[in-house]
N, C-alpha and C positions, 0 to 999 in steps of 0.2 A: 549495398547493405553495410551497416556498421559492423565492424569486426570485433567480436568479443571472445575470440577463441582462447585467450589466455586468462579469462575471468571465471570465477565461481560466484554465483549470486544466490542469495536466500530470498525467496519470494513468499510472503504470507498471503493467506486467502487465495491460494493458487489453484484450487481444485476445479473452479468453475467461473463462468462469467468473465469479468475484466481480468481477474488474476490468472485465469487459464490462458486468455489471449496474450497477456503480458509475457507469461512463461513461454508460450509457443514462439513469440517473436524473439525473445532472448535466445531460445534454443536455435532458431533459424540463423541468428547472428553468430552462433558458434559457442555460446556460453555453456558452462555446466551449471545446473540449477538444482538446488534443494527446494522442494515444494512443501510449504506449510499449509495445513488445512485443519478444519475442526471436525470433519466426519469423513471416514474412509468409505468410498463408493466403488462399485465395479467400473464406472467410467473413469475414475481417477486411476485405478489399478491398470486399466487398459492403456490409458494415455502414458503412464510411467513406463509400461512395458514397451510400447511402441517407440519410446524415446530413451530406452534404457542406457544407451551409451553416454547420454548427457544428463539425464535425470539421475543425479548421484545420491539422492536421498529423499525420503518422505518423512515428514515430522507432523504427527497429530497432536494437537493441543487445544484445550478449551480455555481461551484467554479470559473468560469470565471468572476464572479462579485465580486469585492473587498468587504470584510466584510461578505460574506456569510459563511465563515468558522466559525467565532465566533457564528453566528446564529445557524449553524448546531450543534456545540458543545453544545450550550444551549438546543436545542431541544432534542439532544441525551441524555443528562443528565436527562432531564425531562421524556423522554420515559423510561429510565432505572430505574427511581425512585431512583437515587443516582449516585455515582461516578463509574468510570471505573477502572478496573485493567490493561487493555491494550488497545492500539490504534494501528491498522494496517492501514497504509497509502498506499492504493492500487490504488486510483483513478489516472487518467491521460489521456492525449490525445496524439495522434501521427499524427500530421498534418504537411505537408511539405511546405517549401519555400526555394529557393536556391538563391545564389548570382546573378543568371541570371534573377530573377524576379525584378520587379520595387521596388523602395525603400519603398513605402508605404506597399506593400504586405509583404516585408521582415520584416519591423518593426512590422506590425500587427501580424505576425506569432510568432515573438520572444515575444512580449508583452503577447499574449494570452497563449502561451505555458508555459512561466515562471510563469504567474499568476496561471494557473490551476495546473501545475505539481509541482511547487516549492513554490510560495508564499502562496497558500492556505494550502499546507502541513505544511509549517512553522507556519502559523497562528493556525492550529489545534494542532500542537505540543506545541506551546506556551500555549494554553488553558490547555492542559493536564498537562504540567509541572507545571503550576501555581497551579493546584489542587494537584498534586502528591508531589511536593517539598515544596511549600509554605503553602499548606493547602486548603481544600475545604471550602464550606460555613459554616461548623461546626468548622473550624479552625484546622482540623486534616490533617496532611501530611502522606499519606499512602504509597507513592511510587507507581511505576507502570512500565510497559514495553512498549516501543515504538519500532515499527517495520516499516521501510520504504521499500516498494517494488520499487527498483531502476531498473537498467538494465545494461547488459554488455556494452551497448553503453556509459555508464559513464566512462568506462576504455579504451575502444578501439576506441570510436567514432562511428558514424553511416554513412549512405550514404549521398550524396551531398545535398539531400533535407531536412535532419533532423538534422542540427547542433544545433538548439534550443532544440530539444528533448534530445540530448546527454548532452548538457550543463545543462538542468534542472535536469537530473538524477544524474549528477556529483555533483550538488549543494545539492541534497538530502543526498548523502553520506557524504559530508563535514559537513552538518548540524548534522547528526547522530554522527559523530566523535566528533564534538564540544560539543554537549549536553552530550555525555558519559563522556568526560573529565571534564566537568563542574559539573555534577550532580550525577555521579555514586556513590559517597560517601554519597549521601543524599537520596538514595532509588530508583533512576532511573536505569533501564537497557535499553539500546538502541542498536538496530541492524539494519543493512541494508541487503537486499537480492537482488542480481543482477542476474536475470534470462536472458537467451537467448530466443530462441523460446519456447513458451508455447503452448501446443496443445489445442487451443481453436478456436472459429470461426474467430478470428483475425489472425490466422496463415494461410499461403498459403493453399488453398483448391485444386487448380488445380494440378493434378499429376506432371506435369513437373516443376511447380514452387516449389512444396513441395520437390521434389527430389533435386532441386537446393539448397534449404535451408538446407536440411539434409546433403548435400555433405560436408558442412563445419563443421559438428558436429561429431567428432571422436567417440563419444558414439553411434551414429547412430539413435538416436531418440530424440524427443522433450520432455521437462519436462511436466509433467501433473499438472493441478491445485491442485490436491490432494497432490502431492509431495511438492509443496510450502506450502500447508496447514499443512502438518505434520511437516515441519521445523518451521513454525510459532507456532504450538502447543508446540513443544519441547522448544522453546525459551520462550514462555509465561508461561510455567510451571517452569521456572527457571532452565532449564536443563544445561545451560552453562553461569552462571553469570559472570565468569571471562573473557568471550568473549565479554563483553559489549564494544561497539564501533567498533566491527568487521563487515566486509561485507562478506556474504556467497555467493559464486558463484554457480549458478545452471544453467549451460549452456552446459553440456555434453562435457566439455574440448574444446569447440570452442574458448574460450579465457582463457588462463591460466596465472595467474600473479605470 
């Protein structure tokens, strides 16, 4: 297992699903983690307590509200008692609106989706880069690793109700590429991961719907949260520094570029 015992990582969207699986894998690799989430639950509290030696902070934030990303970063830094070695941008929403809806619903969906999935991610990345590249409160620039969990929808598009979601994930990938080109010579490593179906509660649970989803996956199964976690751990440990700026497809060959 990749060794991350000397690292402190901030993972957003960490309370359930893929984010929880990523967090658990990073903890297993020895990292200290600050968990970001949008809603506090008993399950989250129990998980944090069970892993209290390594879950060094919990940060609640509604990223639909402009400015909350900067607040979340400040709270996370305070909870960790110092800077971060890595940031995993895993939060996001998947809400639908189509061209057949009225104009207000259409615009509201685009505004909310881009704010949560892209703008808040960019705001958090900005905070991290200012610490990693320009220097933290002590004036020291330590470098760091930025990972954005995007989607295969960024490359192939999505269904008719989710153009805003696909656009937001494509924007994340463009952001990662740009930051890698701009700052990889100054200590930043930046990557995107584009999963297809992930086997969580958000995946189809009805047997017929699940079979339909799997029919488009040549590998024959969905990715697991732990699989994403292992890839994150590998990248956070500096396993592929020359791949900075790259996007890793984790979709069972359902979309091959």
